[in-house]
PDB file of N, CA, C and O in Angstrom:
ATOM      1  N   UNK A   1      21.663  22.781  -9.336  1.00  0.00           N
ATOM      2  CA  UNK A   1      21.915  22.458  -7.799  1.00  0.00           C
ATOM      3  C   UNK A   1      20.392  22.330  -7.760  1.00  0.00           C
ATOM      4  O   UNK A   1      19.791  21.356  -7.306  1.00  0.00           O
ATOM      5  N   UNK A   2      19.674  23.746  -8.443  1.00  0.00           N
ATOM      6  CA  UNK A   2      18.313  23.520  -8.056  1.00  0.00           C
ATOM      7  C   UNK A   2      17.411  22.443  -8.848  1.00  0.00           C
ATOM      8  O   UNK A   2      16.252  22.247  -8.479  1.00  0.00           O
ATOM      9  N   UNK A   3      18.160  21.499 -10.333  1.00  0.00           N
ATOM     10  CA  UNK A   3      17.602  20.742 -10.786  1.00  0.00           C
ATOM     11  C   UNK A   3      17.802  19.625  -9.640  1.00  0.00           C
ATOM     12  O   UNK A   3      16.886  19.118  -8.993  1.00  0.00           O
ATOM     13  N   UNK A   4      19.156  19.344  -9.518  1.00  0.00           N
ATOM     14  CA  UNK A   4      19.395  18.354  -8.549  1.00  0.00           C
ATOM     15  C   UNK A   4      18.063  17.989  -7.564  1.00  0.00           C
ATOM     16  O   UNK A   4      17.323  17.006  -7.613  1.00  0.00           O
ATOM     17  N   UNK A   5      18.048  18.848  -6.893  1.00  0.00           N
ATOM     18  CA  UNK A   5      17.083  19.066  -5.630  1.00  0.00           C
ATOM     19  C   UNK A   5      16.237  18.392  -6.127  1.00  0.00           C
ATOM     20  O   UNK A   5      16.135  17.201  -5.832  1.00  0.00           O
ATOM     21  N   UNK A   6      15.427  18.990  -7.001  1.00  0.00           N
ATOM     22  CA  UNK A   6      13.996  18.987  -7.779  1.00  0.00           C
ATOM     23  C   UNK A   6      13.911  17.401  -8.433  1.00  0.00           C
ATOM     24  O   UNK A   6      12.826  16.820  -8.460  1.00  0.00           O
ATOM     25  N   UNK A   7      14.919  16.883  -8.857  1.00  0.00           N
ATOM     26  CA  UNK A   7      14.811  15.623  -8.791  1.00  0.00           C
ATOM     27  C   UNK A   7      14.636  14.746  -7.856  1.00  0.00           C
ATOM     28  O   UNK A   7      13.798  13.845  -7.878  1.00  0.00           O
ATOM     29  N   UNK A   8      15.449  14.982  -6.965  1.00  0.00           N
ATOM     30  CA  UNK A   8      15.401  14.136  -5.887  1.00  0.00           C
ATOM     31  C   UNK A   8      14.146  13.875  -4.818  1.00  0.00           C
ATOM     32  O   UNK A   8      13.886  12.960  -4.036  1.00  0.00           O
ATOM     33  N   UNK A   9      13.396  15.325  -5.229  1.00  0.00           N
ATOM     34  CA  UNK A   9      12.433  15.371  -4.408  1.00  0.00           C
ATOM     35  C   UNK A   9      11.472  14.568  -5.545  1.00  0.00           C
ATOM     36  O   UNK A   9      10.780  13.586  -5.277  1.00  0.00           O
ATOM     37  N   UNK A  10      11.562  15.074  -6.603  1.00  0.00           N
ATOM     38  CA  UNK A  10      10.619  13.784  -7.556  1.00  0.00           C
ATOM     39  C   UNK A  10      10.580  12.480  -6.856  1.00  0.00           C
ATOM     40  O   UNK A  10       9.662  11.967  -6.217  1.00  0.00           O
ATOM     41  N   UNK A  11      12.192  11.907  -7.204  1.00  0.00           N
ATOM     42  CA  UNK A  11      11.932  10.558  -6.628  1.00  0.00           C
ATOM     43  C   UNK A  11      11.559  10.365  -5.864  1.00  0.00           C
ATOM     44  O   UNK A  11      10.655   9.571  -6.126  1.00  0.00           O
ATOM     45  N   UNK A  12      11.609  10.652  -4.261  1.00  0.00           N
ATOM     46  CA  UNK A  12      11.406  10.261  -3.406  1.00  0.00           C
ATOM     47  C   UNK A  12       9.589  10.687  -3.303  1.00  0.00           C
ATOM     48  O   UNK A  12       8.999  10.056  -2.426  1.00  0.00           O
ATOM     49  N   UNK A  13       8.968  11.403  -3.894  1.00  0.00           N
ATOM     50  CA  UNK A  13       7.960  11.481  -4.025  1.00  0.00           C
ATOM     51  C   UNK A  13       7.014  10.035  -4.861  1.00  0.00           C
ATOM     52  O   UNK A  13       5.932   9.519  -4.580  1.00  0.00           O
ATOM     53  N   UNK A  14       7.865   9.796  -5.783  1.00  0.00           N
ATOM     54  CA  UNK A  14       7.641   8.433  -6.705  1.00  0.00           C
ATOM     55  C   UNK A  14       7.610   7.131  -5.556  1.00  0.00           C
ATOM     56  O   UNK A  14       6.598   6.515  -5.222  1.00  0.00           O
ATOM     57  N   UNK A  15       8.807   6.932  -5.129  1.00  0.00           N
ATOM     58  CA  UNK A  15       8.899   6.091  -4.013  1.00  0.00           C
ATOM     59  C   UNK A  15       7.598   6.111  -3.055  1.00  0.00           C
ATOM     60  O   UNK A  15       6.802   5.179  -2.937  1.00  0.00           O
ATOM     61  N   UNK A  16       7.541   7.304  -2.422  1.00  0.00           N
ATOM     62  CA  UNK A  16       6.156   7.679  -1.707  1.00  0.00           C
ATOM     63  C   UNK A  16       5.116   6.708  -1.910  1.00  0.00           C
ATOM     64  O   UNK A  16       4.560   5.947  -1.117  1.00  0.00           O
ATOM     65  N   UNK A  17       4.914   6.977  -3.649  1.00  0.00           N
ATOM     66  CA  UNK A  17       3.561   6.901  -4.072  1.00  0.00           C
ATOM     67  C   UNK A  17       3.819   4.573  -4.087  1.00  0.00           C
ATOM     68  O   UNK A  17       2.966   3.740  -3.777  1.00  0.00           O
ATOM     69  N   UNK A  18       4.926   4.386  -4.450  1.00  0.00           N
ATOM     70  CA  UNK A  18       5.012   3.324  -4.757  1.00  0.00           C
ATOM     71  C   UNK A  18       5.134   2.355  -3.567  1.00  0.00           C
ATOM     72  O   UNK A  18       5.228   1.130  -3.644  1.00  0.00           O
ATOM     73  N   UNK A  19       5.121   2.976  -2.648  1.00  0.00           N
ATOM     74  CA  UNK A  19       5.413   2.412  -1.066  1.00  0.00           C
ATOM     75  C   UNK A  19       3.907   2.412  -0.555  1.00  0.00           C
ATOM     76  O   UNK A  19       3.601   1.500   0.214  1.00  0.00           O
ATOM     77  N   UNK A  20       2.912   3.365  -0.911  1.00  0.00           N
ATOM     78  CA  UNK A  20       1.338   3.324  -0.829  1.00  0.00           C
ATOM     79  C   UNK A  20       0.858   2.197  -1.289  1.00  0.00           C
ATOM     80  O   UNK A  20       0.190   1.382  -0.653  1.00  0.00           O
ATOM     81  N   UNK A  21       1.282   2.118  -2.701  1.00  0.00           N
ATOM     82  CA  UNK A  21       0.481   1.211  -3.507  1.00  0.00           C
ATOM     83  C   UNK A  21       0.769  -0.377  -2.756  1.00  0.00           C
ATOM     84  O   UNK A  21      -0.149  -1.070  -2.318  1.00  0.00           O
ATOM     85  N   UNK A  22       2.020  -0.716  -2.721  1.00  0.00           N
ATOM     86  CA  UNK A  22       2.213  -1.759  -2.311  1.00  0.00           C
ATOM     87  C   UNK A  22       1.321  -2.321  -1.048  1.00  0.00           C
ATOM     88  O   UNK A  22       0.646  -3.350  -1.019  1.00  0.00           O
ATOM     89  N   UNK A  23       1.581  -1.016   0.332  1.00  0.00           N
ATOM     90  CA  UNK A  23       0.858  -1.159   1.259  1.00  0.00           C
ATOM     91  C   UNK A  23      -0.810  -1.809   0.933  1.00  0.00           C
ATOM     92  O   UNK A  23      -1.192  -2.962   1.137  1.00  0.00           O
ATOM     93  N   UNK A  24      -1.554  -0.721   0.405  1.00  0.00           N
ATOM     94  CA  UNK A  24      -2.434  -1.177   0.143  1.00  0.00           C
ATOM     95  C   UNK A  24      -3.146  -2.492  -0.360  1.00  0.00           C
ATOM     96  O   UNK A  24      -4.209  -2.965   0.043  1.00  0.00           O
ATOM     97  N   UNK A  25      -2.118  -3.066  -1.550  1.00  0.00           N
ATOM     98  CA  UNK A  25      -2.160  -4.011  -2.066  1.00  0.00           C
ATOM     99  C   UNK A  25      -1.874  -5.165  -1.050  1.00  0.00           C
ATOM    100  O   UNK A  25      -2.140  -6.315  -1.400  1.00  0.00           O
ATOM    101  N   UNK A  26      -1.565  -5.023  -0.321  1.00  0.00           N
ATOM    102  CA  UNK A  26      -1.137  -6.006   0.684  1.00  0.00           C
ATOM    103  C   UNK A  26      -2.240  -6.322   1.634  1.00  0.00           C
ATOM    104  O   UNK A  26      -2.784  -7.398   1.886  1.00  0.00           O
ATOM    105  N   UNK A  27      -2.460  -4.995   2.148  1.00  0.00           N
ATOM    106  CA  UNK A  27      -4.120  -4.852   3.079  1.00  0.00           C
ATOM    107  C   UNK A  27      -5.201  -5.502   2.406  1.00  0.00           C
ATOM    108  O   UNK A  27      -6.073  -6.268   2.816  1.00  0.00           O
ATOM    109  N   UNK A  28      -4.914  -4.955   1.122  1.00  0.00           N
ATOM    110  CA  UNK A  28      -6.343  -5.855   0.370  1.00  0.00           C
ATOM    111  C   UNK A  28      -6.281  -7.368   0.404  1.00  0.00           C
ATOM    112  O   UNK A  28      -7.220  -8.036   0.838  1.00  0.00           O
ATOM    113  N   UNK A  29      -5.196  -7.883  -0.047  1.00  0.00           N
ATOM    114  CA  UNK A  29      -4.536  -9.537  -0.078  1.00  0.00           C
ATOM    115  C   UNK A  29      -5.343  -9.827   1.299  1.00  0.00           C
ATOM    116  O   UNK A  29      -6.407 -10.447   1.298  1.00  0.00           O
ATOM    117  N   UNK A  30      -4.751  -9.330   2.440  1.00  0.00           N
ATOM    118  CA  UNK A  30      -4.799  -9.720   3.865  1.00  0.00           C
ATOM    119  C   UNK A  30      -6.620  -9.553   4.044  1.00  0.00           C
ATOM    120  O   UNK A  30      -7.330 -10.425   4.545  1.00  0.00           O
ATOM    121  N   UNK A  31      -7.006  -8.517   3.621  1.00  0.00           N
ATOM    122  CA  UNK A  31      -8.681  -8.561   4.133  1.00  0.00           C
ATOM    123  C   UNK A  31      -9.322  -9.469   3.548  1.00  0.00           C
ATOM    124  O   UNK A  31     -10.317  -9.965   4.077  1.00  0.00           O
ATOM    125  N   UNK A  32      -8.776  -9.941   2.088  1.00  0.00           N
ATOM    126  CA  UNK A  32      -9.300 -10.971   1.365  1.00  0.00           C
ATOM    127  C   UNK A  32      -9.555 -12.295   1.722  1.00  0.00           C
ATOM    128  O   UNK A  32     -10.531 -13.010   1.496  1.00  0.00           O
ATOM    129  N   UNK A  33      -8.309 -12.541   2.435  1.00  0.00           N
ATOM    130  CA  UNK A  33      -7.822 -13.836   2.913  1.00  0.00           C
ATOM    131  C   UNK A  33      -8.613 -14.170   4.156  1.00  0.00           C
ATOM    132  O   UNK A  33      -9.001 -15.295   4.472  1.00  0.00           O
ATOM    133  N   UNK A  34      -8.832 -12.870   4.923  1.00  0.00           N
ATOM    134  CA  UNK A  34      -9.477 -13.089   6.250  1.00  0.00           C
ATOM    135  C   UNK A  34     -11.162 -13.422   5.732  1.00  0.00           C
ATOM    136  O   UNK A  34     -11.829 -14.304   6.272  1.00  0.00           O
ATOM    137  N   UNK A  35     -11.684 -12.559   4.610  1.00  0.00           N
ATOM    138  CA  UNK A  35     -12.901 -12.636   4.191  1.00  0.00           C
ATOM    139  C   UNK A  35     -13.085 -14.202   3.514  1.00  0.00           C
ATOM    140  O   UNK A  35     -14.165 -14.793   3.522  1.00  0.00           O
ATOM    141  N   UNK A  36     -12.063 -14.655   3.037  1.00  0.00           N
ATOM    142  CA  UNK A  36     -12.763 -16.252   2.550  1.00  0.00           C
ATOM    143  C   UNK A  36     -12.216 -17.597   3.650  1.00  0.00           C
ATOM    144  O   UNK A  36     -12.345 -18.821   3.654  1.00  0.00           O
ATOM    145  N   UNK A  37     -11.628 -16.685   4.433  1.00  0.00           N
ATOM    146  CA  UNK A  37     -11.040 -17.544   5.740  1.00  0.00           C
ATOM    147  C   UNK A  37     -12.849 -17.985   6.515  1.00  0.00           C
ATOM    148  O   UNK A  37     -13.351 -19.100   6.660  1.00  0.00           O
ATOM    149  N   UNK A  38     -13.250 -17.024   6.761  1.00  0.00           N
ATOM    150  CA  UNK A  38     -14.549 -16.909   7.463  1.00  0.00           C
ATOM    151  C   UNK A  38     -16.056 -16.045   7.036  1.00  0.00           C
ATOM    152  O   UNK A  38     -16.564 -15.020   7.493  1.00  0.00           O
ATOM    153  N   UNK A  39     -16.483 -17.027   5.913  1.00  0.00           N
ATOM    154  CA  UNK A  39     -17.590 -16.554   4.991  1.00  0.00           C
ATOM    155  C   UNK A  39     -18.740 -16.345   5.554  1.00  0.00           C
ATOM    156  O   UNK A  39     -19.661 -15.623   5.171  1.00  0.00           O
ATOM    157  N   UNK A  40     -18.600 -17.464   7.127  1.00  0.00           N
ATOM    158  CA  UNK A  40     -20.063 -17.053   7.767  1.00  0.00           C
ATOM    159  C   UNK A  40     -20.340 -15.632   8.803  1.00  0.00           C
ATOM    160  O   UNK A  40     -21.381 -15.359   9.401  1.00  0.00           O
ATOM    161  N   UNK A  41     -19.335 -15.030   8.789  1.00  0.00           N
ATOM    162  CA  UNK A  41     -19.121 -14.054   9.972  1.00  0.00           C
ATOM    163  C   UNK A  41     -18.905 -12.887   8.716  1.00  0.00           C
ATOM    164  O   UNK A  41     -18.371 -13.094   7.626  1.00  0.00           O
ATOM    165  N   UNK A  42     -19.450 -11.689   9.186  1.00  0.00           N
ATOM    166  CA  UNK A  42     -18.823 -10.381   8.130  1.00  0.00           C
ATOM    167  C   UNK A  42     -17.867  -9.707   8.685  1.00  0.00           C
ATOM    168  O   UNK A  42     -17.258  -8.815   8.093  1.00  0.00           O
ATOM    169  N   UNK A  43     -17.603 -10.120  10.066  1.00  0.00           N
ATOM    170  CA  UNK A  43     -16.474  -9.365  10.747  1.00  0.00           C
ATOM    171  C   UNK A  43     -14.916 -10.031  10.316  1.00  0.00           C
ATOM    172  O   UNK A  43     -14.809 -11.250  10.188  1.00  0.00           O
ATOM    173  N   UNK A  44     -13.866  -9.219  10.132  1.00  0.00           N
ATOM    174  CA  UNK A  44     -12.490  -9.727   9.745  1.00  0.00           C
ATOM    175  C   UNK A  44     -11.905  -9.959  11.104  1.00  0.00           C
ATOM    176  O   UNK A  44     -11.620  -8.991  11.808  1.00  0.00           O
ATOM    177  N   UNK A  45     -11.676 -11.391  11.580  1.00  0.00           N
ATOM    178  CA  UNK A  45     -10.675 -11.667  11.994  1.00  0.00           C
ATOM    179  C   UNK A  45      -9.712 -11.678  12.066  1.00  0.00           C
ATOM    180  O   UNK A  45      -9.241 -12.259  11.089  1.00  0.00           O
ATOM    181  N   UNK A  46      -8.536 -11.134  13.132  1.00  0.00           N
ATOM    182  CA  UNK A  46      -7.142 -11.042  13.057  1.00  0.00           C
ATOM    183  C   UNK A  46      -6.668 -12.576  13.410  1.00  0.00           C
ATOM    184  O   UNK A  46      -5.471 -12.862  13.434  1.00  0.00           O
TER     185      UNK A  46
END
């Protein structure tokens, strides 16, 4: 039982890390797109 709970916890941690990676990469893509759209201004427009 203990091993099962431990495995589940590890799986959840890995899943959260994966979600974090995806969110970060998506955010960077958005920032890069905005920066390319408005090269004149340093501000990021939504």
